[in-house]
C-alpha positions as CSV (number, residue, x, y, z in Angstrom):
1,M,-21.3,-37.0,-2.1
2,K,-23.9,-34.4,-1.1
3,R,-23.7,-30.7,-2.0
4,S,-23.5,-29.1,1.3
5,V,-20.8,-31.3,2.2
6,L,-18.9,-30.9,-1.1
7,V,-19.2,-27.3,-0.3
8,T,-17.9,-27.9,3.3
9,L,-14.8,-29.9,2.0
10,L,-14.1,-27.2,-0.7
11,F,-13.9,-24.9,1.5
12,T,-11.8,-26.7,4.5
13,L,-9.4,-27.2,2.0
14,S,-9.3,-23.5,1.1
15,V,-8.1,-22.6,4.8
16,G,-4.9,-20.5,4.8
17,T,-5.1,-19.4,0.9
18,A,-8.4,-17.5,0.7
19,Y,-11.7,-17.1,2.9
20,A,-14.6,-18.5,1.7
21,E,-17.3,-16.1,0.9
22,N,-19.4,-16.3,3.9
23,V,-20.6,-13.5,5.7
24,A,-20.9,-15.7,8.5
25,T,-17.3,-16.1,9.3
26,P,-15.8,-13.9,11.5
27,I,-13.1,-12.4,10.3
28,P,-9.7,-12.7,12.7
29,I,-7.9,-10.2,14.3
30,G,-5.1,-11.5,16.5
31,I,-4.3,-10.4,19.8
32,G,-0.9,-11.1,21.3
33,V,0.0,-9.6,24.6
34,A,1.5,-10.9,27.6
35,Q,-1.7,-13.0,29.9
36,T,1.3,-14.4,32.2
37,S,4.4,-13.6,33.9
38,N,5.0,-10.2,35.5
39,V,4.3,-8.7,32.3
40,A,0.6,-9.8,32.8
41,L,0.0,-6.7,34.9
42,L,0.2,-4.5,32.0
43,G,-1.4,-7.0,29.4
44,E,-4.5,-7.8,31.2
45,E,-5.6,-3.8,30.4
46,E,-5.0,-4.8,27.3
47,V,-7.0,-7.4,27.2
48,V,-9.4,-5.5,28.1
49,G,-9.6,-3.0,25.7
50,A,-9.5,-5.7,23.1
51,K,-12.4,-7.1,23.9
52,I,-14.5,-4.0,24.8
53,A,-13.4,-3.0,20.9
54,E,-14.8,-6.4,19.6
55,K,-18.1,-6.2,22.0
56,Y,-18.5,-2.0,20.7
57,F,-17.7,-2.1,17.0
58,N,-19.3,-5.7,16.1
59,A,-22.2,-3.8,17.8
60,H,-22.0,-1.0,15.5
61,G,-21.9,-4.0,12.3
62,G,-18.4,-5.3,12.5
63,I,-16.6,-5.0,8.5
64,N,-19.6,-3.5,6.5
65,G,-21.9,-5.9,8.1
66,T,-18.9,-9.1,8.3
67,P,-18.4,-9.6,12.0
68,F,-14.7,-10.2,13.2
69,K,-13.5,-12.0,15.7
70,L,-10.3,-11.5,18.3
71,I,-7.8,-14.5,18.7
72,F,-5.8,-14.5,21.9
73,Q,-2.4,-15.1,22.3
74,D,-0.5,-15.4,25.1
75,T,3.1,-13.9,25.0
76,G,4.4,-13.9,28.5
77,G,6.8,-11.8,29.4
78,D,9.7,-12.6,27.3
79,E,11.4,-12.4,23.6
80,A,10.8,-16.5,23.2
81,G,6.7,-16.3,24.3
82,A,6.2,-13.5,22.2
83,I,8.1,-15.1,19.1
84,N,5.8,-18.3,19.3
85,S,2.1,-16.3,20.2
86,F,3.0,-14.9,17.0
87,Q,3.7,-18.1,14.8
88,N,0.5,-19.4,16.1
89,L,-1.3,-16.2,15.1
90,I,0.3,-16.0,11.8
91,N,0.4,-19.8,10.7
92,R,-2.3,-21.8,12.9
93,D,-5.2,-18.8,13.1
94,K,-4.9,-17.2,10.2
95,V,-5.3,-13.8,11.3
96,V,-5.6,-10.9,9.1
97,G,-3.4,-8.9,11.6
98,I,-1.6,-8.8,14.9
99,V,-2.3,-6.0,18.0
100,G,0.9,-6.8,20.7
101,P,2.8,-7.3,21.9
102,T,2.5,-5.4,25.1
103,L,7.1,-5.1,25.9
104,S,9.1,-3.2,23.1
105,Q,11.7,-5.5,24.1
106,Q,9.2,-8.3,22.5
107,A,8.6,-6.4,19.4
108,F,12.0,-6.2,18.5
109,S,11.7,-10.1,18.9
110,A,8.9,-10.9,17.1
111,D,7.5,-8.4,15.0
112,P,10.1,-9.3,12.6
113,V,8.8,-12.6,12.0
114,A,5.5,-10.8,11.5
115,N,6.7,-8.6,8.8
116,R,8.9,-11.5,7.0
117,A,5.1,-13.4,6.5
118,K,3.7,-9.9,5.1
119,V,1.5,-9.3,8.2
120,P,0.5,-6.2,9.4
121,V,1.4,-5.7,13.6
122,L,0.2,-2.3,15.5
123,G,1.8,-1.8,18.5
124,P,-0.3,-1.1,21.5
125,S,2.5,-0.2,24.0
126,N,5.6,0.0,22.0
127,T,6.8,3.1,22.8
128,A,11.2,1.9,22.5
129,K,12.7,4.1,19.5
130,G,13.2,2.0,16.6
131,V,10.1,-0.1,16.4
132,P,7.9,1.1,13.4
133,Q,11.2,1.2,11.3
134,I,11.5,-2.6,12.6
135,G,9.8,-3.0,9.2
136,E,7.0,-2.1,6.4
137,Y,4.0,-3.9,8.3
138,V,5.1,-2.8,12.2
139,G,3.3,0.2,12.8
140,R,2.2,1.5,16.8
141,V,-0.4,3.6,18.7
142,S,1.5,4.0,21.1
143,A,3.5,7.1,20.5
144,P,7.2,7.2,21.6
145,V,8.3,8.0,24.7
146,A,10.7,10.4,23.2
147,I,7.4,12.2,23.1
148,V,5.6,11.4,25.9
149,A,8.0,11.0,28.8
150,P,9.5,14.4,29.0
151,N,5.8,16.3,30.0
152,A,6.0,14.1,33.1
153,L,9.1,16.2,34.1
154,K,8.4,19.6,33.5
155,Q,5.5,18.7,35.1
156,A,7.0,18.5,38.5
157,I,10.2,21.0,38.1
158,K,6.6,23.0,37.6
159,E,5.5,21.7,41.6
160,H,9.1,22.0,42.8
161,P,11.3,25.1,40.8
162,G,13.9,23.9,43.1
163,I,15.0,20.5,42.0
164,K,18.5,20.9,40.8
165,K,19.9,16.5,41.1
166,V,17.8,13.9,39.8
167,A,18.3,10.2,40.1
168,V,17.7,8.6,37.1
169,L,17.2,4.5,37.1
170,Y,16.1,2.2,35.2
171,A,15.5,-1.7,33.8
172,Q,18.6,-1.9,32.1
173,N,17.0,-5.6,30.7
174,D,14.1,-3.9,29.1
175,A,14.6,-2.4,25.7
176,F,11.8,0.0,26.5
177,N,13.3,1.1,29.8
178,T,16.5,1.7,28.3
179,S,15.0,3.7,25.9
180,E,12.9,5.9,28.1
181,S,15.6,6.6,30.3
182,G,17.7,7.9,27.8
183,T,15.0,10.1,27.0
184,F,14.7,11.4,30.4
185,Q,18.1,11.3,30.6
186,E,18.8,13.8,27.6
187,T,16.0,16.0,28.5
188,V,17.5,16.4,31.6
189,K,20.5,17.7,30.9
190,K,18.4,20.3,28.2
191,M,16.4,21.6,31.0
192,G,20.1,22.2,32.8
193,L,19.8,19.8,35.4
194,Q,22.7,16.9,37.2
195,I,22.5,13.8,37.0
196,A,23.5,12.9,40.2
197,T,23.5,9.7,40.4
198,L,22.6,6.8,37.3
199,Q,21.4,3.2,38.9
200,K,20.9,0.4,36.8
201,F,18.3,-3.2,37.6
202,Q,16.8,-5.9,36.3
203,T,13.2,-6.7,35.9
204,T,13.2,-9.5,37.8
205,D,14.9,-7.8,40.6
206,T,13.3,-7.5,44.0
207,D,15.4,-6.1,46.5
208,F,16.8,-2.5,45.5
209,T,18.9,-1.3,48.8
210,S,22.0,-0.8,46.8
211,Q,20.3,1.5,44.4
212,V,18.1,3.4,47.2
213,T,21.5,3.9,49.4
214,A,23.3,5.5,46.0
215,V,20.1,7.9,45.7
216,L,19.5,8.8,49.6
217,G,24.0,9.5,49.5
218,A,23.4,11.6,46.6
219,N,20.6,13.5,48.5
220,V,18.7,14.7,45.0
221,D,15.9,16.7,44.7
222,L,14.0,14.2,42.1
223,A,14.3,10.1,41.5
224,I,13.0,9.0,37.7
225,V,12.0,5.3,37.7
226,S,11.8,3.5,34.5
227,G,10.9,-0.1,35.1
228,L,7.6,-2.3,35.2
229,S,5.0,-2.9,37.4
230,A,6.4,-5.0,39.5
231,D,9.8,-3.9,39.8
232,G,9.3,-0.5,39.3
233,G,6.4,-0.5,41.6
234,N,8.7,-2.2,44.6
235,L,11.5,0.4,43.8
236,V,9.3,2.9,45.0
237,K,8.1,1.3,47.7
238,Q,12.1,0.8,49.0
239,L,12.6,4.3,48.1
240,R,10.1,6.1,50.7
241,Q,10.3,2.9,53.1
242,M,14.1,3.7,53.5
243,G,13.6,7.7,53.6
244,Y,13.4,9.0,50.1
245,K,11.2,12.3,50.5
246,G,11.2,13.8,47.4
247,P,8.9,13.5,44.0
248,I,9.1,10.6,41.6
249,I,8.6,10.6,38.3
250,G,7.4,6.6,37.2
251,G,8.3,5.7,33.4
252,N,5.5,4.3,31.5
253,G,5.5,0.9,33.0
254,L,4.3,2.5,35.8
255,N,1.1,3.5,34.1
256,T,-1.1,1.8,35.1
257,V,-3.8,1.3,38.4
258,N,-2.0,-2.7,38.3
259,I,0.6,-0.7,40.9
260,F,-1.6,0.3,43.5
261,P,-1.3,-3.3,45.6
262,V,2.8,-3.4,44.7
263,C,3.6,-0.3,46.2
264,G,0.5,0.4,48.4
265,K,0.8,4.0,50.1
266,Y,3.7,4.3,48.6
267,C,2.4,4.9,45.4
268,D,1.4,8.2,46.4
269,G,2.2,11.3,44.2
270,I,3.7,9.2,41.5
271,L,3.7,11.5,38.5
272,I,3.5,9.7,35.4
273,A,3.0,11.0,31.5
274,Q,0.3,10.0,29.8
275,A,-1.1,9.6,25.7
276,Y,-4.7,9.2,27.3
277,S,-7.5,11.1,29.4
278,P,-10.2,9.4,30.1
279,S,-12.4,12.7,29.8
280,A,-9.9,15.0,27.7
281,D,-12.5,15.8,25.3
282,P,-16.7,15.4,26.0
283,K,-17.1,15.6,22.7
284,N,-15.4,12.1,21.4
285,V,-18.2,9.7,21.1
286,I,-16.0,7.3,20.8
287,N,-14.2,7.6,23.9
288,A,-17.4,8.2,25.6
289,A,-18.3,4.8,25.0
290,M,-15.1,2.9,25.7
291,A,-15.0,4.3,28.9
292,A,-18.6,4.3,29.6
293,D,-18.3,0.4,29.3
294,Y,-15.0,-0.1,31.3
295,R,-16.6,2.2,34.3
296,A,-19.6,0.0,34.2
297,K,-17.2,-3.7,34.5
298,Y,-14.7,-1.8,36.7
299,K,-15.8,1.1,38.1
300,K,-13.1,2.9,37.8
301,E,-11.0,4.9,34.8
302,P,-10.1,3.4,31.7
303,P,-6.2,2.8,31.8
304,Q,-3.6,4.3,28.7
305,F,-3.2,0.6,27.7
306,T,-6.8,-0.2,27.6
307,A,-7.7,2.7,25.7
308,Q,-4.8,2.3,23.4
309,T,-5.7,-1.4,23.3
310,F,-9.1,-0.2,22.0
311,T,-7.8,2.2,19.3
312,A,-5.4,-0.8,17.9
313,V,-8.6,-2.5,17.0
314,Q,-10.3,0.1,15.8
315,V,-7.8,1.4,13.5
316,F,-7.6,-2.3,11.5
317,V,-11.7,-2.2,11.5
318,E,-11.4,1.1,10.0
319,A,-8.6,-0.5,7.6
320,L,-10.6,-3.6,6.5
321,K,-13.4,-1.4,5.8
322,K,-10.9,0.2,3.4
323,V,-10.1,-2.0,2.1
324,E,-13.0,-3.7,0.5
325,A,-14.4,0.3,-0.4
326,V,-10.8,0.0,-2.9
327,T,-11.1,-3.4,-3.8
328,K,-14.9,-3.7,-4.4
329,K,-14.8,-7.2,-2.6
330,K,-15.6,-8.6,0.8
331,I,-13.0,-9.7,3.1
332,T,-13.9,-12.7,3.1
333,Q,-14.2,-13.1,-0.8
334,L,-10.5,-12.0,-1.2
335,D,-6.8,-14.2,-0.6
336,L,-5.7,-13.7,3.0
337,G,-2.2,-12.4,1.2
338,K,-4.2,-10.5,-0.7
339,V,-5.7,-8.9,2.6
340,R,-3.1,-8.6,4.5
341,E,-1.3,-6.7,1.6
342,E,-4.1,-4.2,1.5
343,L,-4.8,-4.0,4.7
344,N,-1.2,-2.6,5.7
345,K,-1.6,-0.3,2.6
346,Q,-4.6,1.3,4.3
347,I,-3.1,1.5,8.3
348,R,-1.5,4.0,6.7
349,T,-4.1,5.9,5.1
350,G,-6.3,8.6,6.0
351,S,-6.8,9.9,9.7
352,Y,-8.5,8.0,12.8
353,I,-10.7,9.6,15.8
354,T,-10.4,7.4,18.7
355,P,-9.8,7.1,22.3
356,L,-6.6,9.0,22.5
357,G,-8.3,11.5,20.0
358,K,-7.8,12.4,16.6
359,I,-4.8,10.4,14.9
360,S,-2.7,8.8,12.0
361,L,0.0,6.9,11.0
362,D,2.4,8.2,8.4
363,H,4.2,5.7,6.0
364,E,6.8,3.9,8.6
365,G,3.6,3.0,10.6
366,E,4.5,5.9,13.4
367,I,1.5,7.6,15.5
368,H,0.8,11.1,15.1
369,Q,-1.1,12.1,18.2
370,E,-2.7,15.5,18.9
371,N,-3.0,15.5,22.7
372,F,-0.7,14.0,26.1
373,Y,-1.5,14.6,29.3
374,V,0.6,14.0,33.1
375,A,-1.3,12.4,35.7
376,K,-0.7,12.0,39.5
377,I,-1.2,9.2,41.4
378,K,-3.9,10.0,44.2
379,M,-4.0,6.8,46.9
380,D,-7.0,6.4,49.3
381,A,-6.6,6.3,52.9
382,N,-6.9,2.5,52.8
383,G,-3.4,2.5,50.9
384,K,-4.7,-0.2,49.0
385,T,-7.0,2.1,46.2
386,G,-6.2,5.0,44.1
387,K,-7.0,6.7,40.9
388,Y,-4.8,8.7,38.8
389,V,-5.5,12.5,38.7
390,Y,-5.3,14.5,35.6
391,L,-3.0,17.9,35.7
392,K,-4.1,20.9,33.5
């Protein structure tokens, strides 16, 4: 047998236990987010952020000269899809770590799969209470809803000092929206306001007549909606169509331009708390580069989910560099299990300058972030397109 054939055979037999010493072989990082179902309205923004990061960091040397490759798996919108996606990335694709899933509801089912396999996970949009506590291999770059959401309520009160009665509406079948709504309810009470009506719905609902009727009957001064893009956008639309004229706060699930086609002109004026601003710090070189790439392709400002997914990939890239510094070996020379173990350790050390600003992750994998914002949706005259206007 020729030597070249023998080397190839030995490498093939080694897949799953160790990487061959071959710098031309890209290091695989998994991206498990929603590309189908109604959750894809959020997931497609995450796919874009991941691809921009792959292009940017590989152009800047990859992992100390070794390129990395993103392996995409569609989680769909449910728990089963997320579990299957994670299993494929772990067992078939042999990724060093996973960015995903899109929903907190999915994270509570899929993250334990990765944790048992000792594969690091970074959630790009999992903000529900308890996600980092799922296990030692689970972290997130999406700030918890308890920190972000109250900012929108403070802004609403600033703009409308007469607010006294509040309607809270949320998707009860989704862990994130249930968690977020709980935060909103606690904040409303702490601010001395009254929850005049509490309405529940499903993420699969399209008719919100009963919920809107209850809101109108309660004569509220503010409506808070925690839902996903499709259901939340439709709820906002029906609130306006049936005569509600007061301010509306949207939760993180409405934090995407993909709701514009859903609620159209009725999206105008929605307040949404933000963990990202495209132009908050002009000295942030990496954010400027990411935003420039996004604007060149899509002719609009990059959204939060794109920035957070870019950040998750960045954290993996920088942590993999740390692994090589600590072990004094290339990733391709290390056993896959060792790579995953050391990667998880290094994710939680030091800080990162990202599109989100300066962040770090603690020993539980919880993100610590310095700056947060609030934006208001401003629809164009055509009622079909619009933008997020960041408020000071």
